Structures are given as C-alpha cells and as structure tokens.
MISEBA-463574 format. One record per residue (C-alpha): residue in three letters; x, y, z. Coordinates in pm, whole numbers, plus 50000, padded with zeros to 5 digits. Each point is the difference from the previous one (the first is absolute). Example, Ala and Ser with C-alpha at 12.3 -4.5 7.8 and 13.67 -1.06 7.14 Angstrom:
BEGIN
ALA512304955050780;SER501375034449934;
REM end
This chain:
BEGIN
MET562707752940588;LYS500945006749638;VAL503674995849909;GLY501605033949955;SER497705018650236;PRO501545009250334;ALA498354987350317;ARG499915035450136;ALA501115034749904;ARG503725006349998;VAL501235018750307;GLY503285014249866;GLY501345032250144;ARG501725002350334;ALA499024965350125;TRP501614983449697;ARG503125022050016;VAL500484990650367;ASP499554962749926;ARG502415002149706;ALA502655018650202;ARG499744975550291;PHE500264970349766;LEU503045013549813;ALA501735008850330;SER499344966450165;THR500174973849726;HIS502994977049980;GLU499334992049635;ARG502875010549774;ASP498854987249662;CYS497005009249788;TRP497394972850052;LEU499055002049630;CYS503344999149816;ARG502204986950285;ARG502655027049942;PRO501405022050282;VAL498165032550076;ASP502135031150059;ARG498365017050297;ASP502055031649946;LEU498045008049684;PRO496815020650031;GLY496724981249972;THR499255018449677;HIS503084985549827;PRO499194969449781;TRP502354978150205;GLY499125017050331;PRO498324981650287;THR496254997450038;ALA497534979450200;ASP498004976249782;HIS496744984150112;GLU499994962049982;VAL496345000549896;PRO499585029549760;LEU497585027550096;MET498254997049664;LEU499144964050086;GLY498495009550334;GLY503054996850222;PRO500165021250316;GLU502015032049974;LEU501155004950357;VAL501944976550227;ARG497415004450278;ASP497424986249755;GLY502114969249927;ALA502145011749707;VAL503214980449945;LEU502775021549852;HIS503224990249824;LEU503045019649887;ALA500055006949626;HIS501605023049745;ASN497705028349895;ARG500324987949639;CYS499114963950084;ASN497015010850207;ALA498695022249719;GLY500594972949740;ARG498074974750206;SER497115024550031;ASN500005007249626;THR499984962649920;LEU497064993750232;ARG498095029649856;ALA500544987349645;LYS498764965250094;LEU496925014150168;ALA499275022849702;ALA500274969949768;GLY497534980950216;GLN502604975350126;ARG500084988750360;PRO503515004850145;ALA501814969550138;ARG499574993650372;ASP503755004450050;PHE499965037449935;ARG503795001550010;THR500424980949673;SER498965029249781;GLN503575008249896;GLN499584999849621;TRP500015037949966;
REM end
C-alpha cells in the first residue's frame, strides 16, 4: 500500500458522527493529546479550541475511520487536529515520509 492512499474509502456521514459523539461522551481524557492543554467541552466542535475526536493513525495514512474497524480516537482541540493534518499533508506533498509517531507533528 502506498503511503498517503487510504486502505479503503472513507465512510463519513452518520456512522462517523455516531462514533464521534459516543467517544466525546464517554472519554475520560481532559487534555488535548497533541498539545497537552485542557479541552473546554462546553465550546462547540467548530470552535478552534473546541473538542474533537482525533484518529491515532491518520486517515490519510490508511488508518481506520470507525471504532468498529479498529480506529483509536483521542481527545484534541479542533485547531490542533487541523494543524496536525495540515503538517502531514505538507510532508506528503513534499515527498517526505511522516515519522512513525504521528503525534510529534506539532511544528505548525
């Protein structure tokens, strides 16, 4: 499998929204797993510092999208999650192979 090509088509839609809602309601994590700062769960998910579910293995690197398929989710700020994605995209576009510890891409 080529790096950057997903293992299968993204499911998205209702299945992902249900997984995300269940994760955010049940997780005991309080801090963003990327920046280690507290996440304010009262903010909407669209707010830069709002809560979101981040995939441990990014979808663009072939990670599973849904929990039933083996996805591991972590609590993150919306901004941190987007920054991580942008960093990985830039590395892939430049022909670089991202580090195995996907969480270390915090230089955005």
